[in-house]
C-alpha positions as CSV (number, residue, x, y, z in Angstrom):
1,M,-32.3,-54.2,-47.6
2,S,-34.8,-54.1,-50.3
3,L,-37.9,-51.9,-49.8
4,A,-41.4,-53.8,-48.8
5,T,-44.3,-54.3,-51.2
6,V,-47.7,-53.1,-49.8
7,F,-50.0,-55.4,-52.1
8,A,-53.6,-54.1,-51.8
9,A,-56.9,-56.5,-52.1
10,K,-60.1,-57.1,-51.8
11,K,-59.8,-59.4,-49.0
12,I,-57.3,-61.0,-46.9
13,I,-58.4,-64.4,-45.4
14,T,-55.2,-64.8,-43.3
15,M,-56.1,-68.1,-41.0
16,D,-54.6,-65.8,-38.0
17,R,-56.9,-65.4,-35.4
18,N,-55.2,-62.1,-33.9
19,C,-55.8,-60.8,-37.7
20,P,-58.7,-63.0,-39.6
21,V,-59.0,-60.3,-42.1
22,A,-57.1,-57.6,-43.9
23,T,-56.8,-55.4,-47.2
24,H,-53.3,-54.8,-47.4
25,V,-50.2,-57.3,-46.8
26,A,-46.4,-55.8,-46.8
27,V,-43.7,-58.3,-48.4
28,R,-40.1,-58.1,-48.3
29,D,-37.4,-60.2,-48.9
30,G,-40.2,-62.9,-49.7
31,K,-41.4,-62.8,-46.4
32,I,-44.6,-61.4,-44.8
33,L,-43.7,-58.3,-43.1
34,A,-46.9,-56.7,-41.7
35,V,-50.4,-57.4,-42.4
36,G,-53.6,-54.8,-41.9
37,G,-54.5,-51.9,-43.5
38,R,-53.2,-49.4,-46.1
39,E,-50.7,-47.9,-43.6
40,C,-49.6,-51.5,-41.9
41,A,-45.7,-51.3,-43.3
42,D,-45.3,-47.8,-42.6
43,P,-43.6,-48.2,-39.1
44,W,-40.7,-49.5,-41.3
45,G,-40.2,-46.4,-43.6
46,H,-40.5,-46.0,-47.6
47,V,-42.9,-48.8,-48.9
48,V,-43.9,-49.3,-52.2
49,H,-47.7,-49.8,-52.9
50,D,-48.7,-52.4,-55.7
51,N,-52.5,-52.5,-56.6
52,C,-52.4,-55.3,-59.0
53,L,-54.1,-57.5,-56.9
54,A,-56.8,-55.2,-55.6
55,D,-59.6,-57.1,-56.9
56,T,-58.7,-60.3,-55.8
57,V,-58.9,-62.7,-52.6
58,L,-56.0,-63.8,-50.9
59,M,-55.8,-66.8,-48.5
60,P,-52.6,-68.4,-47.7
61,G,-51.0,-70.5,-50.8
62,L,-52.6,-73.6,-50.6
63,V,-50.9,-76.9,-48.9
64,E,-51.9,-80.6,-50.8
65,G,-50.8,-82.7,-48.0
66,H,-51.1,-85.9,-50.0
67,A,-50.3,-86.3,-53.6
68,H,-47.5,-88.4,-56.0
69,M,-45.4,-86.5,-58.6
70,M,-46.1,-89.0,-61.2
71,A,-49.5,-86.7,-61.2
72,G,-47.9,-84.8,-63.9
73,A,-45.9,-87.3,-66.1
74,I,-48.2,-90.5,-65.5
75,W,-50.2,-88.8,-68.7
76,D,-47.4,-90.1,-71.2
77,F,-49.5,-93.1,-70.4
78,A,-53.2,-94.0,-71.8
79,Y,-55.9,-92.4,-69.8
80,V,-58.8,-95.0,-69.0
81,G,-60.8,-93.6,-66.2
82,F,-64.4,-93.6,-65.5
83,H,-64.2,-89.6,-64.8
84,D,-63.4,-86.8,-67.6
85,R,-59.8,-85.6,-66.8
86,I,-57.9,-82.5,-67.8
87,D,-54.1,-83.1,-67.8
88,P,-51.6,-80.3,-67.0
89,Q,-51.4,-79.3,-70.6
90,G,-55.1,-77.9,-70.4
91,R,-56.2,-81.4,-72.7
92,H,-59.7,-82.9,-72.4
93,H,-59.8,-86.6,-72.0
94,E,-63.1,-87.9,-72.1
95,G,-63.9,-90.6,-69.3
96,R,-64.6,-94.4,-70.3
97,T,-68.0,-95.4,-68.8
98,D,-68.0,-99.1,-70.3
99,L,-65.4,-102.0,-70.8
100,E,-65.6,-101.8,-74.7
101,A,-64.8,-98.1,-74.5
102,V,-61.6,-99.1,-72.5
103,I,-60.9,-101.8,-75.3
104,R,-61.3,-99.1,-77.7
105,K,-59.0,-96.6,-76.2
106,L,-56.2,-99.5,-75.9
107,E,-56.6,-100.2,-79.2
108,D,-56.0,-97.1,-80.5
109,R,-53.2,-96.6,-78.6
110,V,-51.6,-99.8,-79.4
111,A,-51.7,-98.9,-82.8
112,T,-49.6,-96.0,-82.1
113,L,-46.6,-97.9,-80.7
114,E,-43.7,-99.5,-82.1
115,A,-43.4,-103.2,-82.6
116,G,-42.6,-104.7,-78.7
117,Q,-43.5,-101.6,-77.1
118,P,-45.0,-101.9,-74.1
119,L,-48.9,-100.7,-73.5
120,V,-49.6,-99.0,-70.6
121,A,-52.5,-97.5,-69.6
122,W,-53.9,-96.0,-66.3
123,G,-56.8,-94.7,-64.5
124,F,-59.2,-97.5,-65.0
125,D,-61.6,-98.7,-62.2
126,P,-63.9,-101.4,-62.8
127,I,-65.9,-100.7,-59.8
128,F,-68.0,-98.3,-61.8
129,L,-68.0,-101.2,-64.4
130,P,-69.4,-104.2,-62.1
131,S,-71.0,-106.3,-64.9
132,E,-67.8,-107.8,-66.1
133,R,-64.2,-107.7,-64.7
134,L,-61.2,-106.5,-67.0
135,H,-59.8,-110.0,-67.9
136,R,-56.4,-110.6,-69.7
137,R,-58.5,-112.3,-72.2
138,H,-59.8,-109.0,-72.6
139,L,-56.2,-107.7,-73.4
140,D,-54.9,-110.5,-75.2
141,R,-57.8,-109.3,-78.1
142,I,-55.8,-106.2,-78.2
143,A,-52.4,-107.5,-78.4
144,S,-50.5,-110.8,-77.5
145,D,-47.1,-110.2,-78.6
146,R,-46.0,-107.0,-75.8
147,P,-46.7,-106.7,-72.7
148,I,-50.2,-104.7,-71.9
149,V,-50.4,-103.5,-68.7
150,V,-53.8,-101.5,-67.1
151,L,-53.0,-99.8,-64.0
152,F,-56.1,-99.0,-62.0
153,S,-56.7,-95.5,-60.5
154,N,-56.1,-96.8,-56.8
155,L,-52.7,-97.6,-58.6
156,H,-52.9,-100.8,-55.8
157,L,-54.0,-102.9,-58.4
158,M,-53.6,-103.7,-62.2
159,C,-54.5,-106.1,-65.3
160,V,-52.3,-107.3,-67.5
161,N,-52.2,-109.6,-70.8
162,S,-50.9,-113.4,-70.9
163,H,-47.6,-112.2,-72.7
164,T,-47.1,-109.9,-69.2
165,L,-48.1,-113.2,-67.6
166,N,-45.6,-115.2,-69.2
167,I,-42.5,-112.5,-68.7
168,V,-42.9,-112.7,-65.1
169,E,-43.8,-116.2,-65.0
170,Y,-47.1,-116.0,-62.9
171,T,-48.8,-119.4,-63.8
172,R,-51.3,-121.7,-62.0
173,E,-48.5,-123.0,-59.6
174,T,-47.6,-119.4,-58.4
175,S,-48.2,-118.6,-54.8
176,V,-47.5,-115.1,-54.6
177,K,-50.2,-113.4,-52.8
178,G,-52.0,-110.7,-55.0
179,V,-51.9,-112.9,-58.2
180,V,-55.8,-113.2,-58.7
181,K,-56.9,-116.8,-60.1
182,D,-60.1,-118.0,-61.7
183,A,-62.1,-120.6,-60.5
184,D,-59.8,-123.5,-63.0
185,G,-56.5,-122.0,-60.7
186,E,-55.4,-120.2,-63.5
187,P,-54.4,-116.3,-63.4
188,T,-56.9,-114.0,-64.5
189,G,-54.3,-111.0,-65.0
190,E,-55.6,-109.2,-62.3
191,L,-52.3,-108.5,-59.8
192,Q,-53.0,-106.9,-56.4
193,E,-50.7,-104.7,-54.6
194,M,-47.0,-104.4,-54.5
195,T,-46.0,-107.8,-54.1
196,A,-47.7,-109.0,-56.8
197,M,-47.4,-105.8,-59.3
198,F,-43.2,-105.0,-58.7
199,P,-42.0,-107.6,-60.9
200,V,-44.3,-106.4,-63.8
201,M,-43.4,-103.0,-63.5
202,W,-39.6,-104.0,-63.1
203,R,-39.6,-106.0,-66.3
204,T,-41.7,-103.6,-68.4
205,D,-40.1,-100.3,-67.7
206,I,-43.0,-99.0,-65.5
207,D,-40.8,-96.8,-63.5
208,F,-42.8,-94.6,-60.9
209,R,-39.2,-93.2,-59.7
210,A,-38.7,-92.1,-63.6
211,L,-42.5,-90.5,-63.4
212,A,-41.5,-88.3,-60.8
213,Q,-37.3,-87.7,-61.1
214,N,-36.9,-86.0,-64.2
215,A,-37.2,-82.4,-64.8
216,A,-39.9,-82.3,-67.5
217,A,-42.4,-84.2,-64.7
218,I,-40.9,-81.9,-61.8
219,E,-42.1,-78.9,-64.0
220,A,-45.5,-80.7,-65.0
221,Y,-46.2,-80.9,-61.5
222,A,-45.3,-77.6,-60.3
223,A,-47.7,-76.2,-63.4
224,V,-50.6,-78.4,-61.9
225,C,-50.0,-77.1,-58.5
226,R,-50.0,-73.4,-59.6
227,H,-52.7,-73.3,-61.3
228,V,-55.2,-74.7,-58.5
229,G,-53.4,-72.2,-55.7
230,V,-50.9,-74.6,-54.8
231,T,-47.4,-73.3,-53.5
232,T,-47.0,-76.4,-51.1
233,V,-46.9,-80.1,-52.4
234,T,-45.9,-83.4,-51.3
235,D,-44.5,-86.5,-52.9
236,L,-45.4,-89.1,-50.5
237,F,-44.0,-92.3,-51.5
238,A,-40.7,-91.1,-53.5
239,Q,-37.8,-93.5,-54.4
240,L,-35.0,-91.0,-53.3
241,R,-31.5,-90.9,-54.4
242,V,-28.6,-88.6,-53.9
243,E,-28.8,-87.9,-57.7
244,D,-32.5,-87.4,-57.6
245,V,-32.3,-84.5,-54.6
246,E,-29.8,-83.0,-56.8
247,E,-32.0,-81.9,-59.6
248,F,-34.5,-81.5,-57.6
249,A,-32.6,-78.8,-55.4
250,S,-31.5,-77.2,-58.7
251,L,-35.0,-77.0,-60.2
252,T,-37.2,-75.6,-57.3
253,D,-34.6,-73.4,-56.6
254,S,-35.6,-71.1,-59.4
255,P,-37.7,-68.3,-58.6
256,G,-39.9,-68.7,-61.0
257,F,-40.7,-72.6,-59.9
258,G,-43.2,-71.2,-57.5
259,V,-44.1,-74.6,-55.5
260,R,-42.2,-75.6,-52.3
261,I,-41.8,-79.6,-52.2
262,V,-42.1,-82.1,-49.6
263,P,-41.1,-85.3,-50.7
264,T,-41.2,-88.6,-48.3
265,L,-38.9,-91.9,-48.3
266,A,-40.8,-94.4,-49.4
267,A,-40.3,-97.3,-46.3
268,V,-39.4,-100.0,-48.6
269,G,-36.4,-102.1,-49.9
270,A,-34.6,-102.5,-47.2
271,Q,-34.5,-102.8,-43.0
272,P,-35.7,-100.3,-40.8
273,E,-32.5,-98.9,-39.2
274,E,-31.4,-98.7,-43.0
275,L,-34.6,-96.6,-44.1
276,A,-33.6,-94.4,-41.2
277,R,-30.1,-93.7,-42.0
278,R,-31.7,-92.7,-45.4
279,A,-34.0,-90.5,-44.1
280,L,-31.4,-88.6,-41.9
281,D,-29.1,-88.5,-44.6
282,L,-32.0,-87.1,-46.8
283,A,-32.9,-84.6,-43.8
284,S,-29.5,-82.8,-43.8
285,R,-29.8,-82.4,-47.7
286,S,-33.0,-80.1,-47.4
287,T,-33.5,-76.6,-49.0
288,D,-35.5,-73.9,-48.7
289,K,-38.0,-75.4,-51.6
290,L,-37.0,-79.2,-50.8
291,R,-37.9,-80.6,-47.8
292,L,-36.9,-84.1,-46.8
293,G,-36.6,-86.1,-43.8
294,A,-39.8,-87.7,-43.3
295,I,-40.8,-91.3,-44.2
296,K,-43.6,-93.2,-45.5
297,I,-45.0,-96.7,-44.4
298,M,-47.3,-98.4,-46.8
299,T,-49.8,-100.8,-44.5
300,D,-52.8,-101.9,-46.6
301,G,-54.4,-101.0,-50.0
302,S,-57.1,-99.9,-51.5
303,I,-60.9,-100.0,-50.3
304,Q,-62.8,-99.9,-53.7
305,G,-60.0,-102.3,-54.9
306,W,-60.9,-104.8,-51.7
307,T,-57.2,-104.9,-50.5
308,A,-57.9,-102.3,-48.1
309,R,-57.6,-104.0,-44.3
310,V,-61.0,-104.0,-43.0
311,K,-62.6,-105.0,-39.4
312,W,-65.4,-106.9,-39.0
313,P,-68.0,-107.4,-40.7
314,G,-66.0,-107.2,-43.7
315,Y,-66.6,-106.3,-47.2
316,I,-70.6,-106.5,-48.3
317,G,-69.9,-108.6,-51.2
318,G,-68.5,-111.2,-49.0
319,Q,-64.7,-110.5,-51.0
320,R,-61.8,-111.5,-48.4
321,N,-60.2,-109.0,-46.6
322,G,-57.5,-107.2,-48.2
323,L,-53.7,-107.5,-48.0
324,W,-51.0,-106.4,-45.9
325,N,-48.4,-104.7,-48.1
326,S,-46.5,-104.3,-44.7
327,P,-47.4,-107.1,-42.5
328,P,-48.2,-106.2,-38.6
329,V,-44.9,-107.4,-37.5
330,E,-43.3,-105.4,-39.7
331,I,-45.3,-102.2,-39.3
332,Y,-44.0,-102.6,-35.7
333,A,-40.4,-102.2,-36.2
334,L,-40.8,-99.9,-38.8
335,C,-42.3,-97.1,-36.1
336,E,-40.1,-98.7,-33.4
337,A,-37.0,-97.5,-35.7
338,F,-38.4,-94.8,-37.2
339,Q,-39.6,-93.3,-33.6
340,K,-36.2,-94.0,-32.2
341,H,-34.5,-91.7,-34.6
342,G,-37.0,-89.0,-34.4
343,I,-38.1,-89.1,-37.9
344,Q,-41.9,-88.2,-38.9
345,M,-43.9,-91.0,-40.2
346,H,-46.8,-90.6,-42.6
347,I,-48.5,-94.0,-42.5
348,H,-51.1,-95.1,-45.3
349,A,-53.8,-96.2,-43.8
350,N,-57.2,-97.0,-45.7
351,G,-59.5,-99.6,-43.8
352,D,-60.1,-99.8,-39.8
353,E,-58.2,-102.8,-39.3
354,A,-54.9,-101.1,-40.4
355,S,-55.8,-97.7,-38.7
356,E,-56.0,-99.6,-35.7
357,V,-52.5,-101.5,-36.0
358,S,-50.8,-98.4,-37.0
359,L,-51.9,-96.6,-34.0
360,D,-51.1,-99.7,-32.0
361,A,-47.4,-99.9,-33.4
362,L,-47.2,-95.8,-32.9
363,A,-48.5,-96.2,-29.3
364,A,-45.4,-99.0,-28.8
365,A,-42.9,-97.1,-30.1
366,A,-43.9,-94.0,-27.9
367,R,-43.5,-96.1,-25.0
368,K,-40.2,-97.4,-26.1
369,H,-38.9,-93.9,-27.2
370,P,-41.2,-91.3,-26.1
371,W,-41.1,-88.2,-28.4
372,P,-43.4,-85.3,-27.5
373,G,-44.6,-83.2,-31.0
374,A,-43.8,-86.2,-33.5
375,R,-46.9,-85.2,-35.0
376,H,-47.1,-88.6,-36.9
377,V,-49.8,-88.6,-39.3
378,L,-52.2,-91.4,-40.3
379,Q,-52.8,-90.5,-44.3
380,H,-56.1,-91.2,-45.8
381,G,-57.8,-92.9,-42.7
382,Q,-61.0,-93.2,-44.5
383,M,-62.6,-95.7,-42.2
384,M,-61.6,-94.2,-39.1
385,G,-64.0,-94.5,-36.1
386,E,-64.2,-91.7,-33.1
387,D,-62.8,-94.5,-31.2
388,Q,-59.9,-94.1,-33.2
389,F,-59.8,-90.5,-33.0
390,R,-59.6,-90.4,-29.7
391,R,-56.8,-92.5,-29.7
392,S,-55.0,-90.2,-32.6
393,A,-55.7,-87.4,-30.3
394,E,-54.2,-89.2,-27.1
395,L,-51.1,-89.9,-29.3
396,G,-50.4,-86.5,-30.7
397,V,-51.4,-88.3,-34.3
398,C,-52.8,-86.0,-37.2
399,V,-54.8,-87.4,-39.7
400,N,-55.3,-86.2,-43.2
401,L,-58.5,-87.4,-44.7
402,F,-59.0,-88.6,-48.2
403,A,-62.3,-86.0,-48.8
404,N,-62.3,-86.4,-52.5
405,H,-63.6,-89.7,-52.0
406,I,-66.9,-89.0,-50.7
407,W,-67.8,-87.8,-54.6
408,Y,-65.6,-90.1,-56.5
409,F,-66.7,-93.0,-54.9
410,G,-68.9,-92.7,-52.2
411,D,-72.0,-94.2,-54.2
412,Q,-69.7,-97.1,-54.8
413,H,-68.9,-97.8,-51.4
414,V,-72.7,-98.0,-50.4
415,A,-73.3,-100.5,-53.2
416,H,-70.2,-102.3,-53.5
417,T,-67.5,-102.0,-50.5
418,I,-68.6,-101.5,-47.0
419,G,-72.3,-100.0,-47.3
420,E,-74.5,-97.5,-46.2
421,S,-73.3,-97.1,-42.5
422,R,-69.7,-97.3,-42.8
423,A,-69.7,-95.1,-45.8
424,G,-71.6,-92.6,-44.1
425,R,-68.6,-91.9,-41.6
426,M,-66.1,-92.4,-44.4
427,N,-63.6,-89.5,-43.9
428,A,-65.3,-88.2,-40.8
429,A,-63.6,-85.0,-40.6
430,R,-66.5,-83.7,-37.7
431,S,-65.5,-86.7,-36.0
432,A,-61.9,-85.8,-36.1
433,L,-61.9,-82.2,-35.1
434,D,-64.4,-82.7,-32.1
435,A,-61.7,-85.4,-31.0
436,G,-59.0,-83.1,-30.7
437,V,-57.3,-84.1,-34.0
438,N,-55.2,-81.7,-36.1
439,V,-57.1,-82.8,-39.6
440,A,-55.8,-82.1,-43.2
441,I,-57.6,-83.3,-46.0
442,H,-56.2,-83.8,-50.1
443,S,-56.6,-85.1,-53.1
444,D,-54.0,-88.3,-53.5
445,A,-53.1,-87.2,-57.0
446,P,-53.3,-88.6,-59.5
447,I,-55.9,-90.8,-58.1
448,T,-58.3,-87.9,-57.8
449,P,-57.0,-84.1,-59.3
450,I,-55.5,-81.7,-57.4
451,A,-57.8,-79.2,-56.5
452,P,-58.0,-78.3,-52.6
453,L,-60.8,-76.3,-53.1
454,F,-62.5,-79.1,-54.4
455,T,-61.0,-80.9,-51.7
456,A,-62.6,-78.5,-49.4
457,W,-65.9,-78.5,-51.1
458,C,-66.1,-82.3,-50.6
459,A,-65.5,-82.3,-46.6
460,V,-68.3,-79.5,-46.2
461,N,-71.1,-80.8,-48.4
462,R,-70.1,-84.3,-48.7
463,R,-72.2,-85.0,-51.8
464,T,-72.0,-88.1,-54.2
465,M,-72.1,-88.3,-57.7
466,S,-75.4,-88.9,-57.6
467,G,-76.1,-85.9,-55.6
468,R,-76.9,-87.5,-52.4
469,T,-75.3,-86.4,-49.0
470,L,-73.3,-89.1,-47.8
471,G,-73.1,-88.6,-44.1
472,P,-74.5,-85.6,-43.3
473,A,-73.6,-85.6,-39.6
474,Q,-69.7,-85.8,-40.9
475,R,-69.8,-82.4,-42.5
476,I,-67.9,-79.3,-41.7
477,T,-68.2,-75.9,-42.3
478,V,-66.4,-73.6,-45.0
479,D,-63.9,-71.9,-42.6
480,E,-62.9,-75.5,-41.1
481,A,-62.4,-77.0,-44.2
482,L,-60.1,-73.8,-45.8
483,Y,-58.1,-74.6,-42.6
484,A,-57.5,-77.9,-43.3
485,I,-56.1,-76.8,-47.1
486,T,-53.8,-74.6,-45.3
487,L,-52.7,-74.6,-41.9
488,G,-54.2,-77.5,-41.2
489,A,-52.2,-79.3,-43.9
490,A,-48.7,-77.3,-43.1
491,Y,-48.9,-78.6,-39.4
492,T,-49.3,-81.9,-40.5
493,L,-45.7,-81.2,-42.6
494,K,-44.0,-79.6,-39.8
495,L,-44.1,-76.2,-41.8
496,D,-46.7,-74.3,-40.2
497,D,-44.1,-72.0,-38.8
498,E,-43.1,-71.0,-42.1
499,I,-46.4,-71.3,-44.1
500,G,-50.3,-71.8,-43.8
501,S,-51.5,-68.5,-42.8
502,I,-50.8,-64.8,-43.7
503,E,-48.9,-63.3,-40.9
504,V,-45.8,-61.8,-39.9
505,G,-42.4,-63.3,-40.5
506,K,-43.6,-66.0,-42.4
507,V,-43.3,-66.6,-46.3
508,A,-45.0,-64.8,-48.5
509,D,-47.2,-67.9,-50.3
510,F,-50.4,-66.8,-51.7
511,A,-53.6,-68.2,-53.2
512,I,-55.2,-65.6,-55.7
513,L,-58.7,-65.8,-55.9
514,G,-61.1,-64.6,-58.2
515,D,-63.7,-64.5,-54.9
516,D,-64.3,-65.2,-51.6
517,P,-64.8,-68.6,-50.4
518,T,-66.2,-67.8,-47.0
519,A,-69.1,-65.6,-48.8
520,V,-70.4,-68.0,-51.6
521,D,-72.3,-70.7,-51.2
522,P,-70.8,-73.6,-50.1
523,M,-72.1,-75.3,-52.8
524,A,-70.2,-73.4,-55.2
525,L,-67.0,-73.4,-53.1
526,K,-65.7,-75.6,-55.5
527,D,-66.2,-73.0,-58.6
528,V,-64.1,-70.1,-56.7
529,P,-61.8,-69.4,-59.4
530,V,-58.0,-69.2,-59.0
531,L,-56.0,-66.4,-60.5
532,G,-52.4,-67.3,-59.4
533,T,-50.2,-67.5,-56.7
534,M,-47.2,-65.5,-55.0
535,S,-44.8,-68.1,-53.6
536,G,-41.8,-66.2,-51.5
537,G,-43.1,-62.9,-53.1
538,H,-42.5,-64.1,-56.3
539,L,-45.8,-63.6,-58.4
540,A,-47.4,-65.7,-61.0
541,L,-50.5,-64.5,-62.5
542,K,-52.4,-67.0,-64.8
């Protein structure tokens, strides 16, 4: 048995109500042996004292409960988003704040490609550029001899050029849902949601699985996580094959990898019973750093793309209601099958109609196949009202709210999608907590960057890009936000017995900070420096 190492810190925020703060933590064999003062581990015999963290603040390793592994490799495509972003290699990418700037970036990129090679871009969001919608004619100006695909930032929509439309045979006669047409009945190039988008992706080699299932992408994802203090992260709509799992297990098993990954199987491409069998088989292949067996259901789309399913009175601009990726009858069937087989569900539900249908389906499944402690999770839940949170609490359903939306899109939601009243209660963490719901908050990377302390800042302050406070009644405290990015998120992953707090018996996963997030001004929470992580007792400082 190895000796315990006792690490000293300026302060340790434990998330353990029995010992909420400490100055020392003892680690042995990758787990937490003792927490308290300098002598906390003395009863266990000889120990080694280490002061390398003495000037830092420790928290439990941060948990990102909704992100996608493509966040590491999607930078292989051209970034044309509105916001400035930093890629995994630390390179700065300037935001494109008007349509002509987007087109110039695409022109620059196409000049670097081989003849016929597809031009793929990502991050575009027309809600910030309301004067003119991106159209195939804009992309035809760039190239007519190769596919051009511009993925919107929400990844629920894209715009393509005429060459691409011809490849997939989308014409004025096409009846596929999500193929947007102009007043003359001609496709504009905009494609909405999976049914319309997937044929383009298949024919132009945009393989989201490939973006997430190769060694370089996985390593890049882990590096991004470590940089922001994350030691456990999800890949929340994974196309998993046996060979993927084998590579995952091999990579994550390395002590220096430093991140636990929780992929959830995408509930697409097969009947419910077959998907259930696949999820159960995956669960049997879990390892310490690779946790498998949960499943993700995709219901509606994106609010800022007007493809989310919303209740009356709909969208303020008069846009038609959104699209179902899985129609209600299918949602019911999926929920029943997975409930019957004891498979935890993570359910994408942006609009309040989608969350309503999801809760109805979960309730129906629970009546047929009771399962206390299922801990199903409504993901995003952005428009949920207090009635839906009360139902969630009754059903034991968790919510993982997209708090980052308040800053990134809050002003646009007021002006262009759902208006002042409903935008003011978006991602209503206060209401959810008051209703007794277990709450996590997330980034949905690569939609917005992984940075849990920024996500906590969003939930605490609810500031928008214009500087206003959107929905002050829904603000939560710093302590509540820190809980949501540690133990609250761990609970949604059914890992709260192993991670999420610094207490005896749990894994030695820590975020190492340069300041105390509970002592700084709440407006400075996002600026608390992350100095490194410890994962299973393995220290990685920047």
